[in-house]
Structure formats: structure tokens, C-alpha cells
Residue frames relative to the residue before (quaternion, step in Angstrom):
aa qw qx qy qz dx dy dz
M 1.0000 0.0000 0.0000 0.0000 0.00 0.00 0.00
V 0.4048 -0.7179 0.5170 0.2311 3.55 -0.85 1.00
P 0.3948 -0.7140 0.5165 0.2600 3.61 -0.80 0.95
D 0.5750 -0.5620 0.4549 0.3829 3.54 -1.28 0.30
V 0.5253 -0.5902 0.5030 0.3503 3.53 -1.23 0.54
D 0.4034 -0.7041 0.5350 0.2352 3.56 -0.94 0.94
P 0.3558 -0.7748 0.4797 0.2074 3.62 -0.49 1.13
N 0.7350 0.4151 -0.2225 0.4878 3.59 1.21 -0.40
V 0.4464 0.7448 -0.4153 0.2712 3.58 1.27 0.10
C 0.7889 0.1985 -0.0766 0.5765 3.59 1.20 -0.45
E 0.4258 -0.6745 0.5360 0.2764 3.56 -1.03 0.79
K 0.4322 -0.6892 0.5204 0.2596 3.54 -1.18 0.58
T 0.3981 0.6669 -0.5146 0.3633 3.52 0.53 1.30
P 0.6299 -0.5432 0.3730 0.4112 3.61 -1.10 0.46
G 0.6677 0.5119 -0.3073 0.4447 3.61 0.95 -0.82
A 0.6676 0.4856 -0.3019 0.4768 3.58 0.98 -0.82
V 0.6269 0.5205 -0.3360 0.4726 3.58 1.01 -0.78
R 0.6481 0.5200 -0.3145 0.4590 3.59 0.91 -0.91
A 0.6671 0.5058 -0.3003 0.4572 3.60 0.88 -0.94
A 0.6797 0.4881 -0.2998 0.4581 3.60 0.89 -0.87
L 0.6701 0.5249 -0.3034 0.4283 3.58 0.97 -0.82
R 0.4464 0.6808 -0.4639 0.3493 3.63 1.21 -0.08
R 0.5539 0.6153 -0.3833 0.4096 3.58 1.21 -0.48
R 0.7652 0.1852 -0.1017 0.6081 3.59 1.21 -0.62
P 0.2952 -0.8038 0.4882 0.1685 3.62 0.03 1.27
D 0.6301 0.5314 -0.3544 0.4417 3.61 1.02 -0.65
W 0.6527 0.4811 -0.3135 0.4942 3.60 1.02 -0.73
L 0.6305 0.5384 -0.3350 0.4477 3.57 0.98 -0.81
R 0.6432 0.5190 -0.3234 0.4608 3.59 0.93 -0.87
A 0.6610 0.5022 -0.3089 0.4642 3.59 0.94 -0.86
F 0.6395 0.5097 -0.3213 0.4774 3.60 0.97 -0.82
E 0.6994 0.4804 -0.2740 0.4527 3.57 0.86 -0.96
Q 0.6194 0.4904 -0.3583 0.4975 3.61 1.18 -0.27
E 0.6957 0.4880 -0.2769 0.4485 3.55 0.96 -0.86
W 0.6606 0.5466 -0.3212 0.4021 3.60 0.89 -0.93
P 0.7152 0.4386 -0.2985 0.4550 3.68 0.63 -0.93
S 0.6456 0.5198 -0.3467 0.4392 3.59 0.94 -0.73
T 0.6558 0.4732 -0.3018 0.5049 3.58 1.13 -0.57
A 0.6557 0.5409 -0.3117 0.4246 3.58 0.98 -0.87
T 0.6101 0.5775 -0.3656 0.4008 3.61 1.03 -0.64
D 0.6724 0.4831 -0.2926 0.4785 3.60 1.19 -0.47
F 0.3061 -0.7765 0.4925 0.2465 3.60 1.31 -0.18
D 0.3724 0.7148 -0.4870 0.3365 3.56 1.06 0.85
L 0.3140 -0.8031 0.4775 0.1683 3.59 -0.04 1.33
P 0.6545 0.4909 -0.3483 0.4575 3.67 0.83 -0.75
A 0.6494 0.5056 -0.3229 0.4673 3.61 1.00 -0.77
L 0.6374 0.5165 -0.3253 0.4702 3.61 1.01 -0.77
T 0.6329 0.5181 -0.3203 0.4779 3.55 1.02 -0.82
D 0.6341 0.5329 -0.3267 0.4552 3.61 0.99 -0.80
V 0.6375 0.5191 -0.3324 0.4623 3.61 0.98 -0.80
V 0.6644 0.4824 -0.3067 0.4814 3.60 0.88 -0.90
D 0.6409 0.5251 -0.3224 0.4578 3.60 0.95 -0.86
K 0.6472 0.5312 -0.3154 0.4467 3.59 0.97 -0.82
W 0.7796 0.3727 -0.1809 0.4697 3.59 0.82 -1.01
F 0.4991 0.6961 -0.4111 0.3119 3.60 1.21 -0.38
P 0.6588 0.4899 -0.3441 0.4557 3.68 0.82 -0.75
L 0.6552 0.4995 -0.3128 0.4726 3.57 1.03 -0.75
A 0.6170 0.5350 -0.3386 0.4673 3.58 1.09 -0.72
R 0.6504 0.5012 -0.3219 0.4714 3.61 0.96 -0.82
A 0.6285 0.5206 -0.3442 0.4642 3.59 1.00 -0.73
C 0.6571 0.5068 -0.3076 0.4656 3.59 1.00 -0.84
A 0.7290 0.4626 -0.2396 0.4440 3.58 0.94 -0.89
T 0.5777 0.5693 -0.3892 0.4366 3.61 1.18 -0.35
P 0.4526 -0.7148 0.4577 0.2732 3.62 -0.52 1.12
G 0.8549 0.1687 -0.1509 0.4668 3.53 -0.88 1.06
Y 0.5110 0.6854 -0.4226 0.3008 3.60 1.14 -0.44
L 0.7327 0.4111 -0.2603 0.4758 3.62 0.62 -1.05
D 0.5829 0.5656 -0.3803 0.4424 3.61 1.06 -0.62
D 0.6830 0.4835 -0.2846 0.4678 3.58 0.91 -0.94
V 0.6485 0.5080 -0.3214 0.4670 3.58 0.96 -0.84
E 0.6705 0.4965 -0.3012 0.4618 3.60 0.89 -0.92
H 0.6195 0.5339 -0.3311 0.4707 3.59 1.07 -0.74
T 0.6659 0.4971 -0.3010 0.4678 3.58 0.93 -0.89
V 0.6429 0.5152 -0.3241 0.4650 3.59 0.95 -0.81
R 0.6299 0.5292 -0.3237 0.4673 3.59 1.00 -0.85
R 0.6499 0.5184 -0.3131 0.4592 3.58 0.88 -0.94
M 0.6887 0.4769 -0.2894 0.4632 3.58 0.84 -0.95
T 0.6275 0.5366 -0.3316 0.4565 3.60 1.01 -0.79
E 0.6990 0.4477 -0.2517 0.4977 3.56 1.07 -0.78
G 0.5139 -0.6621 0.4056 0.3646 3.59 1.27 -0.07
N 0.5070 0.6364 -0.4217 0.4002 3.59 1.24 0.28
T 0.1335 0.8195 -0.5403 0.1366 3.57 0.15 1.28
E 0.3191 0.7692 -0.5015 0.2345 3.60 1.24 0.21
G 0.8250 0.2067 -0.1823 0.4934 3.52 -0.87 1.03
M 0.5568 0.6008 -0.4058 0.4054 3.60 1.21 -0.14
V 0.1814 -0.7557 0.6224 0.0927 3.52 -1.16 0.72
F 0.1467 -0.7764 0.6111 0.0481 3.53 -0.95 0.99
W 0.2480 -0.7801 0.5643 0.1076 3.57 -1.09 0.76
D 0.3202 -0.7296 0.5641 0.2164 3.58 -1.02 0.78
A 0.7463 -0.4275 0.2811 0.4258 3.56 -1.32 0.07
E 0.6892 0.4591 -0.2763 0.4878 3.57 1.17 -0.49
G 0.5812 -0.6256 0.3560 0.3797 3.60 1.29 0.13
R 0.4768 0.6514 -0.4549 0.3759 3.61 1.21 0.33
A 0.3594 -0.7532 0.5219 0.1766 3.55 -1.01 0.91
Y 0.0378 -0.7813 0.6226 -0.0236 3.55 -1.11 0.89
D 0.4064 -0.6496 0.5643 0.3072 3.54 -1.29 0.37
A 0.7428 -0.4281 0.2773 0.4337 3.59 -1.29 0.04
E 0.6796 0.4562 -0.2930 0.4942 3.60 1.19 -0.41
N 0.5290 -0.6694 0.3647 0.3728 3.56 1.35 0.30
N 0.4132 0.6715 -0.4937 0.3668 3.57 1.13 0.66
P 0.5208 -0.6375 0.4588 0.3345 3.59 -0.92 0.82
V 0.1779 -0.7623 0.6171 0.0798 3.55 -1.10 0.81
D 0.4872 -0.6376 0.5072 0.3144 3.55 -1.10 0.74
A 0.3699 -0.7677 0.4834 0.2004 3.57 -0.39 1.26
Q 0.5755 0.5919 -0.3875 0.4103 3.62 1.06 -0.55
R 0.6553 0.5137 -0.3157 0.4549 3.61 1.05 -0.70
C 0.6886 0.5235 -0.2699 0.4231 3.60 1.14 -0.61
E 0.6222 0.5755 -0.3562 0.3934 3.59 1.14 -0.29
């Protein structure tokens, strides 16, 4: 089970976001391309928008075990190994990978 992202694990500053994104070099590269190009215009609202955009990803990177669990789940699904996984629809009903209803009480 994937843990929740810790909302307090990372400060909402450019330096903290940059440090957290080191966990995902591809995200870090994208942030580092976006930040300087915005900073050269000295547009504070645009800079705030860049930090706001990347902050949720930085928190995901900084939460211990979160990305490892997500990446493991994605690998399992890519390989077709969905045994024991529970999926939820928009109304909160639980289903297995074959779209069979699952008793949600068993999943909590």
C-alpha cells in the first residue's frame, strides 16, 4: 500500500524543491529549465507559479518510501501482475483488476 505524501516534508521554497527533486533527475532537469527562464524576467507571480507547479512533486520525492512504492506498483501493473490490487471508481466503489466488485471492508 502506498503511503500518503507527507504535506510537511518539504518547504515551499525554490531551494527545497530543487533538493527534493534530486530523487527524480528528469523532474529536476525540467524544474531547472523552467526556473531560470522565469527568473530572468523577475516576474514574481510567474516564479511563484513555477514553485507551486513543482511543489507537489517535490513533496512526493521527499516523503520516505512514497515514490518507491508508486514505482513498484507501476512496474507490477505494467507486467500484468495485479493480484491483490484494489481499484476505486469515482463513486468510491472497490473493484479488482477484472472489474469485479470487492468488499471494501476487507481492503481497509
